[in-house]
ROKOL-736140 format. One record per residue (C-alpha): x, y, z; residue number from 1. Coordinates in steps of 0.001 Angstrom, whole numbers, padded with zeros to 6 digits, m for minus. Last residue first. Layout:
<sites>
{{X; Y; Z}; NUM}
...
</sites>
This chain:
<sites>
{{068873; 036344; 061677}; 86}
{{068641; 035054; 058037}; 85}
{{065157; 034171; 056694}; 84}
{{064210; 030999; 054913}; 83}
{{064962; 028765; 057972}; 82}
{{062206; 030306; 059806}; 81}
{{059366; 029354; 057318}; 80}
{{060005; 025616; 057867}; 79}
{{056449; 024931; 056828}; 78}
{{054664; 027420; 054915}; 77}
{{051508; 028971; 056352}; 76}
{{048323; 028501; 054387}; 75}
{{046587; 031651; 053037}; 74}
{{047610; 031152; 049435}; 73}
{{045287; 028475; 048611}; 72}
{{045976; 027212; 044994}; 71}
{{044115; 028257; 041916}; 70}
{{045150; 031955; 042197}; 69}
{{042633; 034464; 043165}; 68}
{{042628; 037670; 041011}; 67}
{{039149; 036867; 039748}; 66}
{{038209; 033204; 039391}; 65}
{{036773; 033201; 035915}; 64}
{{034999; 030201; 035232}; 63}
{{036946; 027753; 032863}; 62}
{{035740; 027722; 029282}; 61}
{{033594; 025211; 027395}; 60}
{{034774; 024491; 023939}; 59}
{{032564; 026019; 021272}; 58}
{{035206; 028635; 020118}; 57}
{{037821; 025874; 019713}; 56}
{{035473; 024065; 017545}; 55}
{{035098; 027081; 015241}; 54}
{{038856; 027681; 015142}; 53}
{{039336; 023924; 014254}; 52}
{{036497; 024406; 011454}; 51}
{{038509; 027452; 010137}; 50}
{{041888; 025559; 010142}; 49}
{{040460; 022533; 008321}; 48}
{{042123; 019335; 009301}; 47}
{{039211; 018250; 011623}; 46}
{{036574; 018214; 008697}; 45}
{{033148; 018032; 010287}; 44}
{{032005; 021026; 008017}; 43}
{{034969; 022093; 005766}; 42}
{{032774; 021268; 002566}; 41}
{{030609; 024165; 003456}; 40}
{{033428; 026616; 002867}; 39}
{{033342; 029958; 004482}; 38}
{{036504; 032046; 004474}; 37}
{{036993; 033971; 007651}; 36}
{{035488; 037206; 008756}; 35}
{{035091; 036029; 012333}; 34}
{{031352; 037113; 012446}; 33}
{{030670; 035528; 009181}; 32}
{{032768; 032376; 009589}; 31}
{{030936; 031834; 012995}; 30}
{{027453; 032424; 011388}; 29}
{{028245; 029931; 008785}; 28}
{{029313; 027313; 011342}; 27}
{{026128; 027822; 013219}; 26}
{{024155; 027409; 010060}; 25}
{{026070; 024309; 009065}; 24}
{{025605; 022778; 012668}; 23}
{{021906; 023447; 012481}; 22}
{{021694; 021842; 009036}; 21}
{{023562; 018760; 010163}; 20}
{{021512; 018450; 013264}; 19}
{{018207; 018640; 011249}; 18}
{{019374; 015948; 009066}; 17}
{{020220; 013741; 011971}; 16}
{{016778; 014634; 013492}; 15}
{{015082; 012742; 010759}; 14}
{{011325; 012029; 011544}; 13}
{{010428; 015759; 012457}; 12}
{{012363; 016872; 009494}; 11}
{{010384; 014605; 007009}; 10}
{{006906; 015129; 008263}; 9}
{{004865; 012539; 006691}; 8}
{{001032; 013251; 006998}; 7}
{{000863; 014553; 003451}; 6}
{{003142; 011555; 002485}; 5}
{{000385; 009029; 002655}; 4}
{{002291; 005773; 002004}; 3}
{{001318; 003440; m000792}; 2}
{{000000; m000007; 000066}; 1}
</sites>
């Protein structure tokens, strides 16, 4: 029996196709804002310089900690007396 294609929603049933188009649109926006050459063939190519820059921009960043270093600076040092001459 023939399928009724009026009720068939292609993009609702194919999330992989929607993901490709969304990724392509996001890559196009990145190239547009960063003023680099846009080539749709570079999407998902790890050896492309522009796509590597796009992936680096999507990487999660560390939260800003202010002027605080990552280590605790308030702990006293051991053998602190031997460091100074008397």
